[in-house]
All heavy atoms as a GROMACS GRO file, in nm:
protein
  523
    1MET      N    1   0.084  -0.117   0.000
    1MET     CA    2   0.000   0.000   0.000
    1MET      C    3   0.089   0.123   0.000
    1MET      O    4   0.178   0.136   0.083
    1MET     CB    5  -0.090  -0.003   0.123
    1MET     CG    6  -0.176   0.117   0.137
    1MET     SD    7  -0.257   0.104   0.293
    1MET     CE    8  -0.417   0.147   0.256
    2ALA      N    9   0.062   0.215  -0.088
    2ALA     CA   10   0.142   0.337  -0.100
    2ALA      C   11   0.052   0.459  -0.085
    2ALA      O   12  -0.064   0.457  -0.124
    2ALA     CB   13   0.212   0.339  -0.234
    3LEU      N   14   0.107   0.561  -0.024
    3LEU     CA   15   0.033   0.686  -0.007
    3LEU      C   16   0.084   0.788  -0.107
    3LEU      O   17   0.203   0.794  -0.135
    3LEU     CB   18   0.050   0.740   0.134
    3LEU     CG   19  -0.004   0.653   0.245
    3LEU    CD1   20   0.031   0.713   0.380
    3LEU    CD2   21  -0.153   0.636   0.233
    4LYS      N   22  -0.005   0.867  -0.155
    4LYS     CA   23   0.032   0.970  -0.249
    4LYS      C   24   0.084   1.090  -0.170
    4LYS      O   25   0.022   1.134  -0.074
    4LYS     CB   26  -0.091   1.010  -0.329
    4LYS     CG   27  -0.064   1.046  -0.470
    4LYS     CD   28  -0.195   1.076  -0.540
    4LYS     CE   29  -0.177   1.059  -0.688
    4LYS     NZ   30  -0.296   1.096  -0.761
    5GLY      N   31   0.194   1.144  -0.210
    5GLY     CA   32   0.251   1.260  -0.142
    5GLY      C   33   0.213   1.389  -0.211
    5GLY      O   34   0.180   1.392  -0.329
    6LYS      N   35   0.215   1.497  -0.136
    6LYS     CA   36   0.187   1.629  -0.193
    6LYS      C   37   0.317   1.690  -0.240
    6LYS      O   38   0.424   1.660  -0.187
    6LYS     CB   39   0.126   1.721  -0.088
    6LYS     CG   40  -0.012   1.681  -0.044
    6LYS     CD   41  -0.064   1.782   0.056
    6LYS     CE   42  -0.203   1.748   0.103
    6LYS     NZ   43  -0.252   1.844   0.200
    7SER      N   44   0.307   1.777  -0.334
    7SER     CA   45   0.429   1.845  -0.379
    7SER      C   46   0.470   1.946  -0.273
    7SER      O   47   0.388   1.998  -0.198
    7SER     CB   48   0.406   1.914  -0.514
    7SER     OG   49   0.317   2.022  -0.497
    8SER      N   50   0.596   1.975  -0.265
    8SER     CA   51   0.647   2.066  -0.162
    8SER      C   52   0.595   2.208  -0.183
    8SER      O   53   0.579   2.283  -0.087
    8SER     CB   54   0.800   2.064  -0.160
    8SER     OG   55   0.850   2.110  -0.285
    9ASP      N   56   0.568   2.249  -0.306
    9ASP     CA   57   0.515   2.383  -0.332
    9ASP      C   58   0.377   2.399  -0.269
    9ASP      O   59   0.348   2.502  -0.210
    9ASP     CB   60   0.505   2.409  -0.483
    9ASP     CG   61   0.642   2.420  -0.549
    9ASP    OD1   62   0.739   2.448  -0.476
    9ASP    OD2   63   0.649   2.401  -0.671
   10THR      N   64   0.294   2.300  -0.280
   10THR     CA   65   0.160   2.306  -0.224
   10THR      C   66   0.167   2.311  -0.072
   10THR      O   67   0.095   2.387  -0.008
   10THR     CB   68   0.076   2.185  -0.268
   10THR    OG1   69   0.078   2.176  -0.410
   10THR    CG2   70  -0.066   2.197  -0.220
   11ASP      N   71   0.254   2.232  -0.011
   11ASP     CA   72   0.270   2.231   0.134
   11ASP      C   73   0.313   2.368   0.186
   11ASP      O   74   0.260   2.416   0.284
   11ASP     CB   75   0.372   2.126   0.178
   11ASP     CG   76   0.316   1.985   0.175
   11ASP    OD1   77   0.192   1.970   0.167
   11ASP    OD2   78   0.396   1.890   0.179
   12GLU      N   79   0.409   2.426   0.121
   12GLU     CA   80   0.461   2.554   0.167
   12GLU      C   81   0.356   2.664   0.157
   12GLU      O   82   0.341   2.744   0.249
   12GLU     CB   83   0.585   2.593   0.086
   12GLU     CG   84   0.707   2.510   0.120
   12GLU     CD   85   0.826   2.546   0.033
   12GLU    OE1   86   0.823   2.651  -0.033
   12GLU    OE2   87   0.922   2.468   0.032
   13SER      N   88   0.281   2.666   0.049
   13SER     CA   89   0.180   2.771   0.034
   13SER      C   90   0.066   2.751   0.133
   13SER      O   91   0.017   2.848   0.190
   13SER     CB   92   0.127   2.777  -0.109
   13SER     OG   93   0.058   2.658  -0.141
   14SER      N   94   0.024   2.628   0.157
   14SER     CA   95  -0.084   2.606   0.253
   14SER      C   96  -0.036   2.634   0.395
   14SER      O   97  -0.110   2.688   0.476
   14SER     CB   98  -0.141   2.466   0.242
   14SER     OG   99  -0.046   2.369   0.279
   15ASN      N  100   0.089   2.600   0.425
   15ASN     CA  101   0.144   2.631   0.557
   15ASN      C  102   0.155   2.781   0.577
   15ASN      O  103   0.130   2.832   0.686
   15ASN     CB  104   0.281   2.565   0.576
   15ASN     CG  105   0.272   2.416   0.600
   15ASN    OD1  106   0.168   2.365   0.639
   15ASN    ND2  107   0.381   2.346   0.574
   16ASP      N  108   0.194   2.853   0.471
   16ASP     CA  109   0.205   2.998   0.479
   16ASP      C  110   0.068   3.060   0.503
   16ASP      O  111   0.053   3.150   0.585
   16ASP     CB  112   0.268   3.052   0.350
   16ASP     CG  113   0.302   3.199   0.360
   16ASP    OD1  114   0.349   3.242   0.467
   16ASP    OD2  115   0.281   3.270   0.259
   17GLU      N  116  -0.033   3.010   0.431
   17GLU     CA  117  -0.170   3.061   0.450
   17GLU      C  118  -0.220   3.030   0.590
   17GLU      O  119  -0.284   3.114   0.653
   17GLU     CB  120  -0.263   3.000   0.345
   17GLU     CG  121  -0.239   3.052   0.205
   17GLU     CD  122  -0.324   2.981   0.101
   17GLU    OE1  123  -0.425   2.917   0.140
   17GLU    OE2  124  -0.290   2.988  -0.017
   18ASP      N  125  -0.193   2.910   0.639
   18ASP     CA  126  -0.233   2.873   0.775
   18ASP      C  127  -0.166   2.964   0.877
   18ASP      O  128  -0.230   3.010   0.973
   18ASP     CB  129  -0.197   2.728   0.806
   18ASP     CG  130  -0.285   2.628   0.732
   18ASP    OD1  131  -0.391   2.670   0.677
   18ASP    OD2  132  -0.248   2.510   0.728
   19SER      N  133  -0.039   2.990   0.855
   19SER     CA  134   0.036   3.075   0.947
   19SER      C  135  -0.022   3.216   0.948
   19SER      O  136  -0.038   3.277   1.055
   19SER     CB  137   0.182   3.078   0.906
   19SER     OG  138   0.255   3.161   0.991
   20LYS      N  139  -0.054   3.269   0.831
   20LYS     CA  140  -0.113   3.402   0.823
   20LYS      C  141  -0.248   3.407   0.892
   20LYS      O  142  -0.279   3.502   0.964
   20LYS     CB  143  -0.127   3.445   0.677
   20LYS     CG  144   0.004   3.481   0.612
   20LYS     CD  145  -0.018   3.524   0.467
   20LYS     CE  146   0.114   3.556   0.400
   20LYS     NZ  147   0.095   3.598   0.259
   21MET      N  148  -0.328   3.303   0.871
   21MET     CA  149  -0.460   3.299   0.932
   21MET      C  150  -0.449   3.290   1.085
   21MET      O  151  -0.522   3.359   1.157
   21MET     CB  152  -0.541   3.180   0.879
   21MET     CG  153  -0.682   3.175   0.932
   21MET     SD  154  -0.780   3.322   0.898
   21MET     CE  155  -0.822   3.296   0.729
   22LYS      N  156  -0.357   3.210   1.134
   22LYS     CA  157  -0.337   3.199   1.279
   22LYS      C  158  -0.291   3.332   1.337
   22LYS      O  159  -0.337   3.373   1.444
   22LYS     CB  160  -0.234   3.091   1.311
   22LYS     CG  161  -0.287   2.951   1.290
   22LYS     CD  162  -0.180   2.847   1.315
   22LYS     CE  163  -0.227   2.708   1.280
   22LYS     NZ  164  -0.122   2.608   1.297
   23SER      N  165  -0.204   3.401   1.267
   23SER     CA  166  -0.157   3.532   1.313
   23SER      C  167  -0.272   3.632   1.319
   23SER      O  168  -0.286   3.708   1.415
   23SER     CB  169  -0.048   3.586   1.221
   23SER     OG  170   0.064   3.502   1.224
   24TYR      N  171  -0.353   3.632   1.215
   24TYR     CA  172  -0.467   3.724   1.209
   24TYR      C  173  -0.565   3.696   1.323
   24TYR      O  174  -0.609   3.788   1.392
   24TYR     CB  175  -0.538   3.710   1.074
   24TYR     CG  176  -0.664   3.792   1.065
   24TYR    CD1  177  -0.658   3.930   1.047
   24TYR    CD2  178  -0.788   3.732   1.076
   24TYR    CE1  179  -0.773   4.005   1.039
   24TYR    CE2  180  -0.905   3.806   1.068
   24TYR     CZ  181  -0.897   3.943   1.051
   24TYR     OH  182  -1.011   4.016   1.044
   25ILE      N  183  -0.597   3.570   1.343
   25ILE     CA  184  -0.692   3.534   1.449
   25ILE      C  185  -0.635   3.570   1.586
   25ILE      O  186  -0.707   3.622   1.672
   25ILE     CB  187  -0.726   3.383   1.442
   25ILE    CG1  188  -0.808   3.356   1.315
   25ILE    CG2  189  -0.801   3.337   1.565
   25ILE    CD1  190  -0.830   3.211   1.285
   26THR      N  191  -0.507   3.548   1.605
   26THR     CA  192  -0.444   3.581   1.732
   26THR      C  193  -0.451   3.732   1.759
   26THR      O  194  -0.484   3.775   1.869
   26THR     CB  195  -0.297   3.534   1.733
   26THR    OG1  196  -0.294   3.393   1.711
   26THR    CG2  197  -0.230   3.567   1.865
   27ARG      N  198  -0.421   3.812   1.657
   27ARG     CA  199  -0.428   3.958   1.673
   27ARG      C  200  -0.569   4.003   1.707
   27ARG      O  201  -0.589   4.088   1.795
   27ARG     CB  202  -0.379   4.029   1.547
   27ARG     CG  203  -0.229   4.026   1.528
   27ARG     CD  204  -0.185   4.122   1.418
   27ARG     NE  205  -0.257   4.107   1.292
   27ARG     CZ  206  -0.221   4.025   1.193
   27ARG    NH1  207  -0.113   3.951   1.205
   27ARG    NH2  208  -0.292   4.019   1.082
   28GLN      N  209  -0.667   3.948   1.636
   28GLN     CA  210  -0.806   3.986   1.661
   28GLN      C  211  -0.848   3.945   1.802
   28GLN      O  212  -0.918   4.020   1.870
   28GLN     CB  213  -0.898   3.923   1.557
   28GLN     CG  214  -0.876   3.974   1.417
   28GLN     CD  215  -0.895   4.124   1.407
   28GLN    OE1  216  -0.991   4.179   1.459
   28GLN    NE2  217  -0.802   4.190   1.340
   29PHE      N  218  -0.806   3.829   1.846
   29PHE     CA  219  -0.841   3.782   1.980
   29PHE      C  220  -0.778   3.872   2.087
   29PHE      O  221  -0.844   3.909   2.185
   29PHE     CB  222  -0.795   3.638   2.000
   29PHE     CG  223  -0.829   3.583   2.135
   29PHE    CD1  224  -0.960   3.550   2.166
   29PHE    CD2  225  -0.731   3.567   2.230
   29PHE    CE1  226  -0.992   3.500   2.292
   29PHE    CE2  227  -0.763   3.518   2.356
   29PHE     CZ  228  -0.893   3.484   2.387
   30LYS      N  229  -0.653   3.910   2.067
   30LYS     CA  230  -0.586   3.999   2.162
   30LYS      C  231  -0.657   4.133   2.171
   30LYS      O  232  -0.674   4.189   2.280
   30LYS     CB  233  -0.440   4.017   2.124
   30LYS     CG  234  -0.355   3.896   2.155
   30LYS     CD  235  -0.211   3.920   2.118
   30LYS     CE  236  -0.125   3.799   2.149
   30LYS     NZ  237   0.016   3.822   2.116
   31LYS      N  238  -0.701   4.187   2.056
   31LYS     CA  239  -0.776   4.313   2.056
   31LYS      C  240  -0.906   4.297   2.134
   31LYS      O  241  -0.944   4.384   2.212
   31LYS     CB  242  -0.810   4.356   1.913
   31LYS     CG  243  -0.698   4.420   1.838
   31LYS     CD  244  -0.751   4.465   1.702
   31LYS     CE  245  -0.643   4.521   1.616
   31LYS     NZ  246  -0.696   4.563   1.484
   32PHE      N  247  -0.974   4.186   2.109
   32PHE     CA  248  -1.100   4.160   2.176
   32PHE      C  249  -1.082   4.154   2.328
   32PHE      O  250  -1.157   4.216   2.404
   32PHE     CB  251  -1.161   4.030   2.125
   32PHE     CG  252  -1.278   3.983   2.204
   32PHE    CD1  253  -1.402   4.041   2.187
   32PHE    CD2  254  -1.264   3.880   2.296
   32PHE    CE1  255  -1.512   3.998   2.262
   32PHE    CE2  256  -1.373   3.838   2.370
   32PHE     CZ  257  -1.496   3.897   2.354
   33VAL      N  258  -0.981   4.080   2.372
   33VAL     CA  259  -0.956   4.066   2.516
   33VAL      C  260  -0.919   4.200   2.577
   33VAL      O  261  -0.967   4.236   2.685
   33VAL     CB  262  -0.847   3.960   2.542
   33VAL    CG1  263  -0.803   3.960   2.686
   33VAL    CG2  264  -0.898   3.822   2.502
   34LYS      N  265  -0.837   4.275   2.508
   34LYS     CA  266  -0.796   4.407   2.558
   34LYS      C  267  -0.917   4.498   2.573
   34LYS      O  268  -0.933   4.564   2.676
   34LYS     CB  269  -0.695   4.469   2.461
   34LYS     CG  270  -0.641   4.601   2.506
   34LYS     CD  271  -0.540   4.655   2.407
   34LYS     CE  272  -0.489   4.790   2.448
   34LYS     NZ  273  -0.395   4.845   2.350
   35ASN      N  274  -1.004   4.501   2.473
   35ASN     CA  275  -1.124   4.584   2.480
   35ASN      C  276  -1.220   4.535   2.586
   35ASN      O  277  -1.280   4.615   2.657
   35ASN     CB  278  -1.194   4.588   2.344
   35ASN     CG  279  -1.117   4.669   2.242
   35ASN    OD1  280  -1.039   4.756   2.277
   35ASN    ND2  281  -1.138   4.638   2.116
   36ALA      N  282  -1.234   4.405   2.599
   36ALA     CA  283  -1.324   4.350   2.701
   36ALA      C  284  -1.274   4.385   2.840
   36ALA      O  285  -1.353   4.421   2.928
   36ALA     CB  286  -1.335   4.200   2.685
   37ASN      N  287  -1.143   4.377   2.862
   37ASN     CA  288  -1.086   4.412   2.992
   37ASN      C  289  -1.103   4.560   3.021
   37ASN      O  290  -1.134   4.598   3.133
   37ASN     CB  291  -0.939   4.373   2.998
   37ASN     CG  292  -0.917   4.224   3.014
   37ASN    OD1  293  -1.006   4.152   3.056
   37ASN    ND2  294  -0.800   4.178   2.977
   38ALA      N  295  -1.083   4.643   2.921
   38ALA     CA  296  -1.097   4.787   2.941
   38ALA      C  297  -1.241   4.823   2.974
   38ALA      O  298  -1.268   4.902   3.065
   38ALA     CB  299  -1.052   4.862   2.816
   39LYS      N  300  -1.337   4.764   2.905
   39LYS     CA  301  -1.477   4.792   2.933
   39LYS      C  302  -1.516   4.741   3.070
   39LYS      O  303  -1.589   4.807   3.143
   39LYS     CB  304  -1.565   4.728   2.825
   39LYS     CG  305  -1.557   4.799   2.693
   39LYS     CD  306  -1.642   4.731   2.589
   39LYS     CE  307  -1.626   4.797   2.454
   39LYS     NZ  308  -1.702   4.729   2.349
   40GLY      N  309  -1.469   4.624   3.107
   40GLY     CA  310  -1.498   4.568   3.238
   40GLY      C  311  -1.440   4.652   3.348
   40GLY      O  312  -1.502   4.676   3.451
   41PHE      N  313  -1.320   4.704   3.327
   41PHE     CA  314  -1.254   4.788   3.427
   41PHE      C  315  -1.332   4.917   3.446
   41PHE      O  316  -1.355   4.961   3.558
   41PHE     CB  317  -1.110   4.818   3.385
   41PHE     CG  318  -1.038   4.912   3.478
   41PHE    CD1  319  -0.995   4.870   3.602
   41PHE    CD2  320  -1.016   5.044   3.442
   41PHE    CE1  321  -0.931   4.956   3.688
   41PHE    CE2  322  -0.951   5.130   3.527
   41PHE     CZ  323  -0.909   5.087   3.650
   42ASP      N  324  -1.373   4.979   3.336
   42ASP     CA  325  -1.451   5.102   3.344
   42ASP      C  326  -1.582   5.079   3.417
   42ASP      O  327  -1.624   5.160   3.499
   42ASP     CB  328  -1.480   5.159   3.205
   42ASP     CG  329  -1.355   5.216   3.139
   42ASP    OD1  330  -1.257   5.242   3.211
   42ASP    OD2  331  -1.358   5.235   3.016
   43LYS      N  332  -1.647   4.967   3.388
   43LYS     CA  333  -1.774   4.935   3.452
   43LYS      C  334  -1.754   4.919   3.602
   43LYS      O  335  -1.830   4.973   3.682
   43LYS     CB  336  -1.831   4.808   3.391
   43LYS     CG  337  -1.966   4.768   3.445
   43LYS     CD  338  -2.014   4.641   3.379
   43LYS     CE  339  -2.144   4.594   3.440
   43LYS     NZ  340  -2.186   4.466   3.386
   44ASP      N  341  -1.651   4.844   3.642
   44ASP     CA  342  -1.623   4.824   3.784
   44ASP      C  343  -1.590   4.956   3.852
   44ASP      O  344  -1.634   4.982   3.964
   44ASP     CB  345  -1.506   4.726   3.803
   44ASP     CG  346  -1.542   4.585   3.763
   44ASP    OD1  347  -1.663   4.554   3.752
   44ASP    OD2  348  -1.449   4.505   3.742
   45ARG      N  349  -1.515   5.040   3.782
   45ARG     CA  350  -1.475   5.168   3.840
   45ARG      C  351  -1.597   5.257   3.861
   45ARG      O  352  -1.611   5.321   3.964
   45ARG     CB  353  -1.372   5.237   3.750
   45ARG     CG  354  -1.311   5.360   3.815
   45ARG     CD  355  -1.202   5.417   3.731
   45ARG     NE  356  -1.258   5.456   3.602
   45ARG     CZ  357  -1.186   5.491   3.498
   45ARG    NH1  358  -1.055   5.490   3.505
   45ARG    NH2  359  -1.242   5.526   3.384
   46ARG      N  360  -1.688   5.258   3.763
   46ARG     CA  361  -1.810   5.338   3.776
   46ARG      C  362  -1.896   5.288   3.891
   46ARG      O  363  -1.949   5.367   3.968
   46ARG     CB  364  -1.891   5.334   3.646
   46ARG     CG  365  -1.841   5.436   3.546
   46ARG     CD  366  -1.933   5.444   3.426
   46ARG     NE  367  -1.861   5.383   3.315
   46ARG     CZ  368  -1.909   5.293   3.232
   46ARG    NH1  369  -2.032   5.251   3.243
   46ARG    NH2  370  -1.836   5.244   3.136
   47GLN      N  371  -1.906   5.156   3.906
   47GLN     CA  372  -1.986   5.100   4.015
   47GLN      C  373  -1.926   5.135   4.150
   47GLN      O  374  -1.997   5.172   4.242
   47GLN     CB  375  -1.998   4.949   4.001
   47GLN     CG  376  -2.090   4.907   3.890
   47GLN     CD  377  -2.095   4.756   3.872
   47GLN    OE1  378  -2.014   4.684   3.929
   47GLN    NE2  379  -2.188   4.707   3.793
   48SER      N  380  -1.794   5.125   4.161
   48SER     CA  381  -1.731   5.155   4.290
   48SER      C  382  -1.741   5.304   4.320
   48SER      O  383  -1.761   5.343   4.435
   48SER     CB  384  -1.585   5.109   4.291
   48SER     OG  385  -1.509   5.183   4.199
   49ASN      N  386  -1.732   5.390   4.219
   49ASN     CA  387  -1.746   5.533   4.242
   49ASN      C  388  -1.887   5.567   4.289
   49ASN      O  389  -1.905   5.648   4.379
   49ASN     CB  390  -1.714   5.612   4.115
   49ASN     CG  391  -1.565   5.618   4.086
   49ASN    OD1  392  -1.485   5.590   4.173
   49ASN    ND2  393  -1.530   5.654   3.964
   50SER      N  394  -1.987   5.506   4.228
   50SER     CA  395  -2.125   5.534   4.270
   50SER      C  396  -2.149   5.481   4.411
   50SER      O  397  -2.218   5.544   4.490
   50SER     CB  398  -2.226   5.476   4.171
   50SER     OG  399  -2.222   5.336   4.171
   51SER      N  400  -2.091   5.369   4.446
   51SER     CA  401  -2.104   5.315   4.581
   51SER      C  402  -2.038   5.407   4.682
   51SER      O  403  -2.092   5.431   4.790
   51SER     CB  404  -2.041   5.176   4.590
   51SER     OG  405  -2.105   5.087   4.505
   52GLN      N  406  -1.921   5.459   4.648
   52GLN     CA  407  -1.850   5.549   4.738
   52GLN      C  408  -1.929   5.678   4.758
   52GLN      O  409  -1.941   5.728   4.870
   52GLN     CB  410  -1.711   5.581   4.684
   52GLN     CG  411  -1.614   5.465   4.692
   52GLN     CD  412  -1.482   5.497   4.623
   52GLN    OE1  413  -1.467   5.601   4.561
   52GLN    NE2  414  -1.388   5.406   4.634
   53SER      N  415  -1.984   5.732   4.651
   53SER     CA  416  -2.059   5.857   4.664
   53SER      C  417  -2.185   5.836   4.747
   53SER      O  418  -2.224   5.922   4.824
   53SER     CB  419  -2.091   5.917   4.528
   53SER     OG  420  -2.177   5.833   4.455
   54LYS      N  421  -2.250   5.721   4.733
   54LYS     CA  422  -2.369   5.692   4.812
   54LYS      C  423  -2.333   5.683   4.960
   54LYS      O  424  -2.403   5.734   5.046
   54LYS     CB  425  -2.435   5.563   4.766
   54LYS     CG  426  -2.507   5.576   4.635
   54LYS     CD  427  -2.567   5.444   4.591
   54LYS     CE  428  -2.631   5.454   4.454
   54LYS     NZ  429  -2.682   5.324   4.407
   55SER      N  430  -2.221   5.617   4.991
   55SER     CA  431  -2.182   5.604   5.131
   55SER      C  432  -2.139   5.740   5.187
   55SER      O  433  -2.164   5.770   5.302
   55SER     CB  434  -2.070   5.501   5.147
   55SER     OG  435  -1.952   5.544   5.083
   56GLN      N  436  -2.078   5.825   5.103
   56GLN     CA  437  -2.041   5.959   5.149
   56GLN      C  438  -2.165   6.042   5.176
   56GLN      O  439  -2.172   6.116   5.274
   56GLN     CB  440  -1.951   6.027   5.046
   56GLN     CG  441  -1.812   5.969   5.037
   56GLN     CD  442  -1.732   6.028   4.922
   56GLN    OE1  443  -1.786   6.102   4.841
   56GLN    NE2  444  -1.605   5.993   4.916
   57ASP      N  445  -2.265   6.031   5.087
   57ASP     CA  446  -2.390   6.104   5.108
   57ASP      C  447  -2.458   6.059   5.237
   57ASP      O  448  -2.510   6.140   5.312
   57ASP     CB  449  -2.485   6.084   4.990
   57ASP     CG  450  -2.436   6.151   4.864
   57ASP    OD1  451  -2.348   6.240   4.873
   57ASP    OD2  452  -2.487   6.116   4.755
   58LYS      N  453  -2.456   5.930   5.263
   58LYS     CA  454  -2.517   5.877   5.384
   58LYS      C  455  -2.444   5.931   5.506
   58LYS      O  456  -2.506   5.969   5.605
   58LYS     CB  457  -2.513   5.724   5.382
   58LYS     CG  458  -2.583   5.662   5.500
   58LYS     CD  459  -2.579   5.511   5.495
   58LYS     CE  460  -2.646   5.453   5.617
   58LYS     NZ  461  -2.638   5.308   5.622
   59GLY      N  462  -2.312   5.938   5.499
   59GLY     CA  463  -2.233   5.990   5.611
   59GLY      C  464  -2.263   6.137   5.637
   59GLY      O  465  -2.272   6.181   5.751
   60LYS      N  466  -2.285   6.212   5.531
   60LYS     CA  467  -2.318   6.355   5.547
   60LYS      C  468  -2.455   6.371   5.614
   60LYS      O  469  -2.475   6.456   5.699
   60LYS     CB  470  -2.318   6.425   5.412
   60LYS     CG  471  -2.180   6.443   5.354
   60LYS     CD  472  -2.186   6.508   5.216
   60LYS     CE  473  -2.049   6.516   5.153
   60LYS     NZ  474  -2.056   6.571   5.016
   61LYS      N  475  -2.550   6.285   5.571
   61LYS     CA  476  -2.684   6.291   5.631
   61LYS      C  477  -2.678   6.255   5.779
   61LYS      O  478  -2.741   6.320   5.862
   61LYS     CB  479  -2.779   6.195   5.559
   61LYS     CG  480  -2.819   6.241   5.421
   61LYS     CD  481  -2.909   6.137   5.355
   61LYS     CE  482  -2.940   6.175   5.212
   61LYS     NZ  483  -3.021   6.074   5.144
   62ASP      N  484  -2.600   6.153   5.814
   62ASP     CA  485  -2.586   6.111   5.952
   62ASP      C  486  -2.524   6.223   6.034
   62ASP      O  487  -2.565   6.248   6.147
   62ASP     CB  488  -2.502   5.985   5.964
   62ASP     CG  489  -2.574   5.862   5.908
   62ASP    OD1  490  -2.697   5.868   5.889
   62ASP    OD2  491  -2.505   5.760   5.883
   63ALA      N  492  -2.426   6.293   5.978
   63ALA     CA  493  -2.359   6.401   6.050
   63ALA      C  494  -2.458   6.515   6.074
   63ALA      O  495  -2.458   6.576   6.182
   63ALA     CB  496  -2.238   6.449   5.973
   64ARG      N  497  -2.541   6.546   5.976
   64ARG     CA  498  -2.639   6.653   5.991
   64ARG      C  499  -2.746   6.618   6.095
   64ARG      O  500  -2.784   6.697   6.177
   64ARG     CB  501  -2.707   6.683   5.857
   64ARG     CG  502  -2.624   6.772   5.769
   64ARG     CD  503  -2.702   6.816   5.646
   64ARG     NE  504  -2.656   6.730   5.536
   64ARG     CZ  505  -2.729   6.683   5.438
   64ARG    NH1  506  -2.856   6.713   5.432
   64ARG    NH2  507  -2.679   6.608   5.345
   65ASP      N  508  -2.789   6.492   6.092
   65ASP     CA  509  -2.893   6.448   6.185
   65ASP      C  510  -2.839   6.443   6.327
   65ASP      O  511  -2.911   6.478   6.422
   65ASP     CB  512  -2.946   6.310   6.146
   65ASP     CG  513  -3.025   6.315   6.015
   65ASP    OD1  514  -3.066   6.425   5.974
   65ASP    OD2  515  -3.043   6.207   5.954
   66GLY      N  516  -2.716   6.400   6.342
   66GLY     CA  517  -2.657   6.385   6.475
   66GLY      C  518  -2.611   6.518   6.534
   66GLY      O  519  -2.606   6.536   6.654
   67GLY      N  520  -2.578   6.614   6.452
   67GLY     CA  521  -2.517   6.739   6.500
   67GLY      C  522  -2.610   6.848   6.506
   67GLY      O  523  -2.677   6.902   6.579
   0.00000   0.00000   0.00000
């Protein structure tokens, strides 16, 4: 039983195309992760800022009521 081999030209071009596609996908994935992290960080920061301002407002009200 014998297997048919591919020519070396075909292998090189398909490997080159695969390599380019992997590079492209990797770049796109890195951009996606970077953007997702940035959006998540902003969201967390906004939530913590609103929580801090609410607690500060409550402290001011307590000070006014107590004093």
